[in-house]
C-alpha positions as CSV (number, residue, x, y, z in Angstrom):
1,M,22.7,16.6,6.7
2,W,21.5,13.9,4.6
3,S,18.2,12.1,4.8
4,Y,17.7,8.6,5.1
5,S,16.4,8.3,1.7
6,Y,19.2,9.8,0.4
7,Y,20.9,6.8,2.1
8,Y,18.8,4.4,1.2
9,I,19.1,5.4,-3.1
10,I,22.5,5.4,-2.5
11,F,22.8,1.8,-1.6
12,Y,19.6,0.3,-3.1
13,G,19.2,2.9,-6.4
14,M,16.1,4.1,-6.9
15,T,12.7,1.9,-6.8
16,H,9.8,1.9,-9.2
17,Y,6.7,0.1,-10.8
18,W,5.5,0.4,-14.4
19,R,2.4,-0.2,-16.1
20,N,1.4,0.9,-19.3
21,T,-1.9,1.8,-21.0
22,Q,-3.1,-1.5,-21.3
23,Q,-2.9,-2.3,-18.2
24,A,0.5,-4.6,-18.2
25,E,2.7,-4.0,-15.4
26,I,6.3,-4.7,-13.6
27,D,5.6,-4.7,-9.4
28,F,8.9,-3.6,-8.9
29,I,11.9,-1.8,-10.5
30,E,15.5,-1.1,-9.2
31,M,17.4,1.4,-10.8
32,N,21.2,1.5,-9.5
33,E,24.0,2.7,-11.6
34,N,22.0,3.3,-14.6
35,E,21.1,0.0,-14.6
36,L,17.7,-1.6,-14.4
37,A,16.2,-4.7,-12.9
38,A,12.8,-6.0,-12.7
39,Y,10.9,-8.3,-10.8
40,E,7.4,-9.8,-10.5
41,I,6.5,-11.2,-7.6
42,K,4.1,-14.5,-7.0
43,Y,2.8,-16.0,-4.5
44,N,2.7,-19.2,-6.2
45,P,6.3,-20.7,-7.0
46,T,4.9,-22.3,-10.2
47,A,3.8,-19.6,-11.6
48,K,5.8,-18.0,-14.1
49,A,6.5,-14.9,-13.9
50,K,5.7,-12.5,-17.0
51,F,7.7,-9.8,-18.3
52,S,5.5,-7.3,-20.8
53,K,7.6,-7.6,-24.1
54,S,6.5,-3.9,-24.6
55,F,8.9,-2.6,-21.0
56,T,11.4,-5.3,-22.3
57,E,12.4,-3.9,-25.4
58,K,11.8,-0.3,-24.3
59,Y,13.8,-0.5,-20.9
60,H,16.5,-3.4,-21.1
61,P,16.5,-4.6,-18.2
62,A,19.4,-6.0,-17.2
63,K,17.9,-8.9,-15.0
64,T,14.5,-10.4,-14.8
65,I,13.8,-11.6,-11.5
66,G,10.7,-13.9,-10.4
67,I,10.0,-13.3,-6.6
68,H,8.5,-16.0,-5.2
69,K,7.1,-17.6,-0.9
70,E,9.7,-19.7,-1.5
71,N,12.6,-17.6,-2.8
72,F,11.7,-14.2,-1.1
73,W,14.1,-14.3,1.9
74,E,16.9,-14.2,-0.9
75,Y,16.1,-10.8,-1.9
76,L,15.5,-9.0,1.8
């Protein structure tokens, strides 16, 4: 019998976060069909979502998305 988490992974992909030794971080990462999407979550919609250069150069995410209080419904 398949568990709920199995179906979640099949539909949404695997989820992770990332932080390096210099404390740079990515808030939320989805991996689905060998494609990465990186998300930075901010409360303030005018704050710029910054993605670590060390992360983007090493993992080459297909999407980098900033989520804030005015657009979060698009990602639920």
